[in-house]
C-alpha positions as CSV (number, residue, x, y, z in Angstrom):
1,M,21.0,15.7,-5.4
2,T,18.9,12.7,-4.4
3,E,18.4,10.7,-1.3
4,R,20.2,7.3,-1.3
5,R,18.2,4.3,-2.4
6,E,19.1,0.6,-2.6
7,S,17.5,-2.0,-4.7
8,A,17.4,-5.8,-4.8
9,Q,16.0,-8.2,-7.3
10,Y,13.7,-11.1,-6.5
11,D,15.2,-14.3,-8.1
12,G,12.4,-16.7,-7.2
13,T,14.2,-18.0,-4.0
14,N,15.4,-15.0,-2.0
15,G,12.1,-13.8,-0.4
16,A,13.3,-14.4,3.2
17,V,16.6,-12.6,2.5
18,L,14.8,-9.6,1.0
19,T,12.5,-9.3,4.1
20,T,15.0,-9.9,6.8
21,E,18.3,-8.6,5.4
22,F,17.3,-6.0,2.8
23,L,14.1,-4.5,4.1
24,D,13.6,-3.3,7.6
25,G,11.9,-6.5,8.9
26,T,8.4,-5.1,8.9
27,Y,7.3,-7.4,6.1
28,T,6.6,-11.1,6.3
29,V,6.5,-13.6,3.5
30,L,2.9,-14.7,2.8
31,S,3.8,-16.9,-0.2
32,E,6.8,-17.6,-2.5
33,D,6.2,-20.0,-5.3
34,G,9.2,-19.2,-7.5
35,T,7.1,-17.0,-9.9
36,S,6.1,-14.3,-7.4
37,L,6.7,-13.2,-3.8
38,V,3.8,-11.9,-1.7
39,L,4.7,-9.8,1.3
40,R,2.5,-8.4,4.1
41,D,3.4,-5.4,6.2
42,G,2.3,-4.9,9.8
43,E,-0.9,-3.2,8.7
44,G,-2.0,-6.1,6.5
45,S,-1.1,-4.4,3.2
46,R,0.1,-6.9,0.6
47,K,2.8,-6.4,-2.0
48,T,3.3,-8.8,-4.9
49,I,6.8,-8.9,-6.5
50,P,7.0,-10.8,-9.7
51,L,9.9,-13.1,-10.6
52,N,12.9,-10.8,-11.6
53,G,11.0,-7.9,-10.1
54,W,12.7,-5.3,-7.9
55,V,12.3,-3.8,-4.5
56,V,13.7,-0.4,-3.6
57,C,14.3,0.8,-0.1
58,D,15.6,4.0,1.5
59,S,18.6,4.4,3.8
60,G,16.5,3.3,6.7
61,R,15.6,0.1,4.8
62,A,11.9,1.1,4.5
63,L,10.2,-0.1,1.3
64,V,9.9,2.8,-1.2
65,W,8.9,1.0,-4.4
66,Y,8.4,-2.4,-5.9
67,G,7.5,-3.7,-9.3
68,S,8.5,-5.6,-12.4
69,A,11.9,-5.5,-14.1
70,A,10.5,-3.5,-17.0
71,A,9.0,-0.9,-14.6
72,Y,12.2,-0.7,-12.6
73,E,14.3,-0.1,-15.7
74,A,11.8,2.6,-16.8
75,R,11.7,4.4,-13.4
76,W,15.1,4.1,-11.8
77,V,18.7,4.9,-12.8
78,V,21.7,3.4,-11.1
79,V,24.4,5.9,-10.3
80,S,27.9,5.4,-8.8
81,P,28.4,6.8,-5.3
């Protein structure tokens, strides 16, 4: 048994959607140039998500993990509910 997680992929244009609709709203977009998305949380910590990278959040929409597509495929497994 595992806790539910959700993931979304950065496509080069969806940074605002990821921060406002997918994550819990505690991150702001510092920059988005189509090749990477840089987020900042309320404490000033920066997260850089590369193009086609993934973000993973918990059921409360808090960021749990972020990284490249290759790292995502190596670390996470998608299961049916």
